[in-house]
C-alpha positions in Angstrom: 75.3 112.1 79.2 79.0 113.7 79.9 80.9 112.6 77.3 84.6 110.5 79.0 87.1 113.1 77.2 87.1 116.4 79.2 89.3 119.5 77.5 90.8 121.5 80.0 92.6 124.5 78.6 94.1 128.3 80.8 92.5 131.3 79.5 95.5 132.8 79.5 97.0 130.0 77.0 99.5 128.9 79.6 100.3 125.5 79.6 99.1 124.4 83.0 95.5 125.2 85.0 94.7 125.2 88.3 91.4 124.4 89.7 90.4 124.0 93.3 86.7 122.0 93.6 84.3 122.4 96.9 81.8 120.1 96.4 78.5 118.1 97.8 80.6 115.7 96.5 82.7 114.6 92.8 80.6 115.4 90.2 83.6 114.4 87.8 82.6 111.1 85.5 84.6 108.5 84.3 87.1 109.9 81.9 90.4 110.6 80.6 92.7 114.0 78.6 95.3 115.0 76.8 96.8 116.8 79.8 98.8 115.8 82.6 96.7 116.5 86.2 98.3 116.3 89.7 95.2 115.9 92.3 95.3 116.6 96.0 92.5 115.7 97.7 92.2 118.1 100.5 89.0 116.3 101.5 86.3 112.9 100.7 86.7 109.4 101.1 85.3 107.0 98.6 86.5 104.6 95.6 89.5 105.9 92.9 88.8 104.0 89.2 92.7 104.8 88.3 92.7 102.8 84.7 92.2 98.9 85.5 93.1 99.0 89.2 90.4 100.4 91.7 91.6 101.3 95.1 90.2 103.3 98.4 90.7 107.1 98.4 90.8 109.9 101.3 92.0 112.6 102.4 95.1 114.1 102.3 96.3 112.3 99.1 98.2 113.1 96.4 97.7 111.4 93.0 99.6 111.8 89.2 97.6 110.6 85.7 99.1 110.7 82.5 97.9 111.8 79.8 95.0 109.8 77.9 95.0 108.0 82.2 90.7 107.2 82.3 90.2 107.8 86.8 87.2 108.8 88.4 87.1 109.4 92.0 83.1 108.3 93.5 82.1 109.6 96.6 80.6 106.3 99.1 76.7 107.1 100.2 78.0 107.4 103.7 80.4 110.4 102.2 77.4 111.5 100.9 75.0 111.6 103.2 77.6 112.8 105.7 77.2 116.6 104.9 80.8 117.1 104.4 81.9 119.0 101.9 84.5 117.2 99.3 87.0 119.2 98.7 90.8 119.3 96.4 93.0 121.3 94.3 93.8 119.7 90.7 96.5 121.1 88.3 96.5 120.1 85.0 99.6 120.3 82.4 101.1 119.8 79.1 104.0 117.7 78.7 105.7 120.7 76.8 104.6 123.8 79.0 107.7 124.5 79.5 108.7 123.7 76.2 109.5 121.3 74.1 112.3 118.7 76.0 113.0 120.9 79.0 112.5 117.7 80.8 114.9 116.2 79.3 117.6 118.0 80.4 119.5 115.6 82.9 119.1 118.2 86.0 115.2 117.4 85.7 115.4 113.8 85.8 114.2 113.1 88.9 111.2 115.2 87.2 111.3 113.2 84.2 110.8 110.4 86.6 108.5 110.7 87.8 106.1 112.6 84.5 107.3 109.4 83.0 105.1 107.0 85.7 102.4 108.1 85.3 101.2 106.9 82.1 100.5 103.9 85.1 98.7 106.4 87.3 101.1 107.3 90.5 100.1 108.0 94.3 102.6 110.5 96.2 102.5 108.7 99.7 104.4 110.4 102.8 103.2 114.0 101.5 104.3 116.7 103.9 103.4 119.9 105.0 105.0 122.0 102.2 103.4 120.1 99.7 100.2 121.2 101.0 101.2 124.3 101.2 102.3 124.8 97.7 99.0 123.3 96.5 96.8 126.0 98.6 98.9 128.9 96.6 98.6 128.3 93.5 95.1 128.4 92.7 95.6 132.0 93.9 98.6 132.8 92.1 98.7 134.4 88.4 100.8 134.9 85.7 104.7 134.3 87.4 103.7 133.9 90.2 102.0 130.8 89.9 104.0 129.4 87.3 107.4 129.5 89.8 105.1 127.8 92.6 103.8 124.9 90.2 107.5 124.9 89.5 108.7 124.0 92.8 105.4 121.6 93.5 106.4 119.1 90.5 110.8 119.4 92.1 109.6 118.7 95.4 107.2 115.8 95.0 110.3 114.2 92.4 112.4 114.9 95.3 109.2 112.8 97.5 109.0 110.0 94.7 111.8 107.6 96.0 110.4 105.1 98.0 107.6 106.4 98.7 105.7 106.6 95.3 102.9 103.7 94.6 102.4 102.7 90.2 98.9 102.4 90.3 99.3 99.6 87.0 101.8 96.6 86.2 100.9 98.2 82.0 100.3 101.9 80.6 96.6 102.0 80.6 95.6 104.7 77.9 92.4 104.8 76.8 91.3 104.3 73.6 87.8 104.7 73.6 85.6 106.5 71.8 83.7 109.0 73.5 80.5 107.5 72.2 81.5 103.9 73.6 83.1 105.5 76.8 80.3 107.6 77.7 78.3 104.7 77.7 80.4 103.3 80.4 80.0 105.9 83.1 77.0 105.3 84.7 77.4 101.4 85.3 80.4 102.4 86.4 78.0 104.5 88.7 75.8 101.9 90.0 78.1 99.1 91.1 80.1 102.3 93.0 76.5 103.4 94.7 75.2 100.2 95.6 78.2 97.0 95.6 76.4 96.4 99.1 73.5 94.8 98.0 72.5 92.7 95.4 73.8 94.2 92.2 72.3 93.0 88.9 73.2 92.3 85.7 70.5 92.6 83.7 69.2 96.4 85.6 73.2 97.1 84.3 72.6 96.6 81.3 69.4 98.4 80.9 70.8 101.5 81.9 72.9 101.8 78.8 69.8 100.5 76.9 71.5 96.5 75.6 70.3 93.5 76.3 72.5 91.3 79.0 73.8 89.7 76.6 75.2 92.4 74.6 76.1 93.9 77.8 77.8 91.3 78.7 80.1 91.3 75.7 80.0 95.1 75.6 81.6 95.2 79.2 84.3 92.4 79.3 85.2 93.8 76.0 85.6 97.3 77.2 86.9 96.8 80.8 89.2 93.7 80.2 87.2 92.0 82.3 83.9 90.8 83.3 80.9 92.9 85.2 81.1 90.2 87.7 85.4 90.4 88.5 85.1 94.0 88.3 81.9 93.9 91.0 83.8 92.0 93.2 86.9 94.0 93.1 84.9 96.8 93.9 84.1 95.1 97.0 87.6 93.5 98.0 89.0 96.9 97.6 86.0 97.8 100.1 87.3 94.8 102.3 90.8 96.5 102.3 89.8 99.2 104.2 87.4 97.9 106.7 90.4 95.2 107.3 93.2 97.9 108.3 90.3 100.7 109.8 87.9 98.1 112.3 88.2 95.3 114.4 85.0 93.4 112.7 85.8 90.0 112.1 86.0 88.8 108.6 82.8 87.6 108.4 80.5 90.7 109.2 82.8 92.2 106.9 82.8 90.3 104.6 78.4 90.5 104.8 79.7 94.1 104.9 81.2 94.3 101.8 78.0 92.4 100.3 79.1 89.3 99.9 77.0 86.4 100.9 79.2 84.0 101.6 82.4 83.6 103.2 84.2 81.0 101.0 83.3 82.6 98.3 85.0 86.1 99.7 88.0 84.8 101.8 88.5 82.9 97.7 88.1 86.3 95.5 89.7 88.6 98.5 93.1 85.9 98.3 92.5 85.8 93.8 92.5 89.5 94.1 95.2 90.4 96.7 97.6 87.6 97.1 96.1 87.0 100.4 93.7 86.2 103.0 91.3 88.5 104.4 93.5 87.5 107.7 97.2 87.2 106.4 96.1 90.7 104.8 95.0 92.3 108.4 98.2 90.9 110.1 101.3 92.1 107.3 99.5 95.6 108.0 99.3 95.3 112.1 103.3 94.7 111.7 103.8 96.6 109.5 102.7 99.2 111.6 104.0 98.1 114.9 107.7 97.8 113.2 107.1 101.8 111.8 106.4 102.7 115.4 109.4 100.8 116.3 111.4 102.9 114.1 110.3 105.9 115.1 111.5 105.5 118.6 114.4 104.4 117.4 114.8 107.7 116.1 
């Protein structure tokens, strides 16, 4: 069983480390560490469990997580079965990798603000080609060249970060779990992410971590601050939001595709989680796209 705390360190003793991941699918468990993590998902898609939130992730996206922020990228079965290769570049760094208080200087206030928001988990949107180019170069450099490129990347992202920056949680989500207790969550989360389209059973989930059903339900709610059924519904509704924006299917088909058996229950859960009905959610997205096209044409 993999533990939930992942230690990262640079062999040279530098306060940051760049890693490139090329895998059939992402294998890192639900975890946290004592460093910042800046990650570019170059190629892959699935569900990202970030703090207390579940979102869809896709290739080309960039995320920043602060120390202690629990997270995991789960590939969906459709990606795994496609034969495609998951590809990501992650940079891990200490808050004092340039010395204590370096980013407190007023000249670097934008970078400081970006790092402060990392405690909530952030997705940096509208990423440009320069960001991708810097990400690609960093793992291939060493020493001072590596450091300079990383500082250029941080500086560039901090300038992009307003307004194209989405804070993923309303409150800080710092893991306070022991390795022993936290590791037990991993097979349950994986079970839900990989099987949410079908019938999910709390008894089966309990068996995965060697608890009886009643004890499991109490344990899950205490650790995840939501019931097992609430977590399942969040995963399913997250998938529904993706289908509403990428497919022309009617709401009933999307309801069934996400694992719900009842349309009225699906609609209630969708509104409870997103604040909108499925049709309102789709219309809002279509409206924002039309406005963006008009703005581009005006330019």
